[in-house]
C-alpha positions in Angstrom: 31.0 -23.6 24.2 30.6 -26.8 26.2 27.9 -28.7 24.3 28.7 -30.5 21.1 25.3 -29.4 19.8 26.4 -25.8 20.0 29.3 -26.4 17.6 28.7 -25.6 14.0 29.1 -28.5 11.6 28.9 -31.3 14.1 25.2 -32.0 13.9 23.7 -35.0 12.2 22.9 -32.8 9.2 26.6 -32.1 8.6 27.4 -35.3 6.9 24.4 -34.9 4.6 25.2 -31.3 3.6 27.1 -30.5 0.5 30.6 -29.4 1.1 30.5 -30.3 4.8 28.4 -27.3 5.8 25.6 -27.9 8.4 22.0 -26.6 8.0 22.6 -24.4 11.1 25.7 -22.9 9.5 23.8 -22.2 6.3 21.1 -20.4 8.4 23.9 -18.3 10.0 25.3 -17.4 6.6 21.9 -16.3 5.4 21.5 -14.0 8.4 24.9 -12.5 8.6 26.4 -12.9 5.1 29.3 -14.9 6.4 30.9 -17.5 4.0 29.7 -21.1 4.4 33.1 -22.6 3.5 35.8 -23.4 6.0 35.8 -23.6 9.8 32.7 -23.1 11.9 31.9 -19.5 12.7 33.1 -18.8 16.2 30.7 -15.8 16.5 27.7 -18.2 17.0 27.1 -18.6 20.7 24.5 -19.9 23.1 24.0 -17.1 25.6 21.8 -16.9 28.7 19.0 -14.4 28.5 20.4 -12.7 31.6 23.5 -11.7 29.5 21.4 -10.0 26.8 19.4 -6.7 26.6 17.6 -5.3 23.6 18.6 -1.9 22.2 16.1 0.8 22.9 16.6 2.1 19.3 14.5 -0.7 17.8 11.5 1.1 16.1 9.4 -2.1 16.3 6.5 -1.5 18.6 4.3 -4.6 18.2 5.8 -8.0 19.0 2.5 -9.9 19.1 0.2 -10.8 21.9 1.4 -12.8 24.9 -0.1 -15.9 23.3 1.7 -15.2 20.1 5.0 -14.9 22.0 4.4 -18.1 23.9 3.7 -20.0 20.7 6.8 -18.6 19.2 8.8 -19.5 22.3 7.6 -23.1 22.1 8.9 -23.3 18.5 12.2 -21.9 19.6 12.4 -24.6 22.3 12.0 -27.2 19.6 14.4 -25.6 17.1 15.8 -22.1 16.7 16.4 -21.8 13.0 17.7 -18.2 13.0 20.1 -16.8 15.5 19.8 -13.3 17.0 22.5 -10.7 16.3 24.2 -8.8 19.1 27.2 -6.6 19.8 29.3 -6.5 22.9 28.6 -4.0 25.6 31.9 -2.3 24.9 31.2 -1.8 21.2 27.7 -0.5 21.9 28.7 2.0 24.7 31.5 3.3 22.4 28.8 4.5 20.1 26.4 5.7 22.9 28.2 6.3 26.2 25.1 7.6 27.7 23.3 4.2 27.3 25.2 2.6 30.2 22.2 2.7 32.5 19.9 1.3 29.9 22.3 -1.6 29.2 22.7 -2.4 32.9 24.9 -5.4 33.6 24.2 -7.1 30.3 27.3 -8.2 28.4 25.6 -8.0 25.0 23.1 -5.7 23.3 20.7 -7.2 20.8 20.6 -5.5 17.4 18.3 -8.1 15.6 16.1 -10.7 17.3 14.3 -8.9 20.1 11.1 -10.9 19.4 13.1 -14.1 19.8 14.4 -12.7 23.1 10.9 -11.8 24.3 9.4 -15.2 23.2 12.2 -17.0 25.1 11.3 -15.0 28.2 7.6 -15.8 27.8 8.3 -19.6 27.8 11.2 -19.6 30.4 13.7 -20.6 27.8 17.0 -19.9 29.5 19.2 -19.2 26.5 19.1 -18.5 22.8 21.6 -18.7 19.9 23.3 -15.4 19.1 25.8 -14.2 16.5 28.1 -11.7 18.2 29.3 -9.3 15.6 30.9 -6.0 16.6 31.2 -5.1 12.9 27.5 -4.1 13.1 28.6 -1.4 15.6 31.2 0.3 13.4 29.1 3.5 13.5 25.8 4.6 14.7 24.5 4.6 11.1 25.6 1.0 10.6 24.0 -0.2 13.8 20.7 1.6 13.2 20.6 0.5 9.5 21.2 -3.1 10.6 18.0 -2.9 12.7 16.0 -1.3 9.9 17.3 -3.6 7.2 16.5 -6.9 9.0 13.0 -5.8 9.9 12.3 -4.4 6.5 13.6 -7.5 4.7 11.3 -9.7 6.8 8.4 -7.2 6.6 8.2 -7.0 10.4 7.8 -3.2 10.5 4.5 -1.4 9.7 4.7 2.0 7.8 4.7 4.0 11.1 7.5 1.9 12.6 9.6 2.3 9.4 9.1 6.1 9.7 10.1 6.0 13.3 13.2 4.1 12.4 14.3 6.9 9.9 13.4 9.5 12.5 15.7 7.7 15.0 18.5 7.8 12.5 17.9 11.6 12.0 18.1 12.2 15.7 21.1 10.0 16.3 23.1 10.9 13.2 22.6 14.6 13.5 20.0 15.7 11.0 18.4 14.7 7.6 21.4 15.7 5.7 23.6 13.1 7.5 21.0 10.4 6.9 20.7 11.4 3.3 24.5 11.1 2.9 24.5 7.7 4.6 22.0 6.3 2.1 23.2 8.3 -0.9 19.8 10.0 -1.1 18.5 13.6 -1.0 17.1 15.3 2.1 13.8 15.3 0.3 13.9 11.5 0.3 14.4 11.4 4.0 11.5 13.8 4.6 9.4 11.5 2.3 10.1 8.5 4.6 8.9 10.4 7.7 5.8 12.3 6.6 3.5 9.7 8.3 4.7 11.0 11.6 2.8 14.3 10.9 -0.4 12.4 11.4 -2.1 12.5 14.8 -1.5 9.5 17.1 -5.0 8.2 16.5 -4.4 8.1 12.7 -0.9 6.6 13.2 -2.6 3.7 15.1 -5.0 3.2 12.2 -2.1 3.1 9.7 -0.3 0.6 11.8 -3.4 -1.6 12.1 -4.1 -1.4 8.4 -7.4 0.4 8.8 -6.1 3.6 7.2 -4.4 2.9 3.8 -1.2 4.8 3.3 -2.5 6.2 0.0 -5.2 8.0 2.0 -2.7 9.8 4.2 -1.2 12.2 1.6 -4.1 14.6 1.8 -4.6 14.1 5.6 -1.1 15.2 6.5 -1.6 18.6 4.8 -4.5 19.4 7.2 -4.1 20.9 10.7 -3.8 18.2 13.3 -7.2 19.0 14.8 -8.9 18.4 11.4 -7.2 15.2 10.4 -9.4 12.7 12.3 -12.7 14.3 11.3 -11.5 14.4 7.6 -10.7 10.7 7.6 -13.9 9.8 9.3 -15.9 11.7 6.7 -13.9 10.1 3.9 -14.3 6.7 5.4 -18.1 7.1 5.7 -18.3 8.2 2.1 -16.4 5.2 0.9 -18.6 2.9 3.0 -21.7 4.5 1.4 -20.3 4.1 -2.1 -19.5 0.4 -1.5 -23.0 -0.2 -0.2 -24.6 1.1 -3.4 -25.7 -1.7 -5.8 -23.6 -1.7 -8.9 -24.9 -2.8 -12.3 -23.4 -5.9 -13.8 -20.8 -5.1 -16.4 -20.0 -7.0 -19.6 -23.5 -8.6 -19.9 -25.3 -7.5 -23.1 -28.9 -6.5 -22.9 -31.3 -8.6 -24.9 -32.5 -6.9 -28.0 -36.2 -5.9 -28.0 -37.5 -7.5 -31.1 -41.1 -6.6 -30.5 -40.8 -3.0 -31.8 -37.7 -3.5 -34.0 -39.5 -4.8 -37.1 -40.5 -1.5 -38.8 -37.4 0.4 -37.7 -35.1 -2.4 -38.8 -36.5 -2.4 -42.3 -36.0 1.3 -42.6 -32.4 1.2 -41.4 -29.5 1.1 -43.8 -27.9 -2.3 -43.6 -24.9 -4.0 -45.2 -25.7 -7.7 -45.2 -23.4 -8.7 -48.1 -25.7 -10.6 -50.6 -24.0 -11.7 -53.7 -25.9 -10.5 -56.8 -26.4 -12.2 -60.2 -23.4 -12.3 -62.5 -25.2 -10.2 -65.0 -25.2 -7.3 -62.6 -28.9 -7.4 -62.0 -28.5 -7.5 -58.2 -27.4 -4.8 -55.9 -23.8 -3.7 -56.2 -21.3 -4.4 -53.4 -21.4 -1.5 -50.9 -24.9 -0.4 -51.8 -27.9 -0.6 -49.6 -29.5 -4.1 -49.4 -26.4 -5.9 -50.7 -26.2 -9.4 -49.1 -23.7 -12.2 -49.4 -26.2 -15.0 -50.3 -25.7 -17.3 -53.2 -28.3 -16.9 -56.1 -31.4 -18.9 -55.4 -30.9 -18.9 -51.6 -32.7 -16.0 -50.2 -32.4 -15.2 -46.5 -35.2 -16.6 -44.3 -35.8 -13.2 -42.7 -35.6 -10.0 -44.7 -34.4 -8.2 -41.5 -31.2 -10.1 -40.8 -29.7 -9.3 -37.4 -26.3 -7.6 -37.5 -23.4 -8.6 -35.2 -23.3 -6.5 -32.0 -21.0 -3.7 -32.9 -21.4 -1.6 -29.8 -18.2 -0.1 -28.3 -16.4 -2.3 -25.8 -16.9 -1.5 -22.1 -13.2 -1.9 -21.4 -11.6 1.4 -20.4 -9.4 3.0 -23.1 -6.4 5.2 -22.3 -8.7 8.3 -22.4 -11.1 6.8 -19.9 -8.5 6.0 -17.2 -9.3 8.2 -14.2 -6.0 10.1 -14.2 -7.4 13.0 -12.2 -8.9 10.7 -9.5 -6.1 9.1 -7.4 -8.4 6.9 -5.4 -10.2 5.5 -8.4 -6.9 5.1 -10.3 -5.4 3.2 -7.3 -8.4 0.9 -7.1 -8.0 0.2 -10.9 -4.3 -0.6 -10.6 -4.9 -2.9 -7.6 -7.5 -4.8 -9.7 -5.5 -4.9 -12.9 -1.8 -5.3 -11.8 0.0 -8.0 -9.9 1.6 -7.1 -6.6 5.1 -7.3 -8.0 4.2 -4.9 -10.8 2.6 -2.5 -8.3 5.8 -2.6 -6.2 7.9 -1.9 -9.3 5.5 1.0 -10.3 5.7 2.4 -6.8 9.5 2.5 -6.8 9.4 4.2 -10.2 6.9 6.9 -9.0 9.0 7.5 -5.9 12.1 8.0 -8.0 10.3 10.3 -10.3 8.9 12.4 -7.4 12.4 12.5 -5.9 13.9 13.7 -9.1 11.3 16.4 -9.5 11.9 17.5 -5.9 15.6 17.7 -6.4 15.1 19.6 -9.6 12.9 22.1 -7.8 15.4 22.5 -5.0 18.2 23.1 -7.6 16.2 25.9 -9.2 
């Protein structure tokens, strides 16, 4: 490296960083897991874009509009906070010898950071900072998992892209069993990750855009391909119709109609807890007409209103719509925090996986 600015630990932030570690070095450590102590990491380089090429195995399909990429490129010109990760041409072609034509003359293949690469092209930025780490290319599984992990951790992939990523691993590693072994999961788990790919292309686009919730796809994938779109359109129309219906306000008590309650109230059995005379002349506790009023202080109205003892409108366990997945999901979204829903989803996936494995064992 020729420029002093490209050296780790020599920037103005170095002297202000605890333990002599620059802010850039810390960013590299956060990306690659490299230790922050000791000498600068020689893997960090500033490479011309002409020396780089993205891998074709990246499942990400949407990198933003041209305007989004230009805005991102301008931010990179000001400061690139996170380096891309690449492997050497030799390490990459050792895994995929047939990719020589796709790699072309590039000396490095990008594993993580294709959007940074595209944004730099969009703004004529000549070079970007890159970590060159051939450890990422120890095996096909490690390389492909590095792509998926970085995108998943940053939530860059939509559900369809994640499914495509697992499908790519299945294709390149030689089947679901190999992928399951790599992750220490069952073959059923691998199938679970890819079921969205059984949707028609039109529905996959709707899932990617967020217009089709993933929870709605379970029933759709069980239908023949030519019925899926019509089934979703019918379901969507029904939901829109339900949302358009006016809903009564909940939790607001109706005013009691006192115009006709006089006679009925006097005939009703009431416990109003009036304290009787010491000699026992008054009504006994627990009897009809017993009121807790001190002797000599009669109630102003013989028909004293009782507290509202109607059952609460809050749903009890028996009222939870267990047999209605859509209604139950809506209820959970309203009542649970996002972090709790994520935890619940993981538990349900684990439970389903255990049941699947138990069924396969039988």
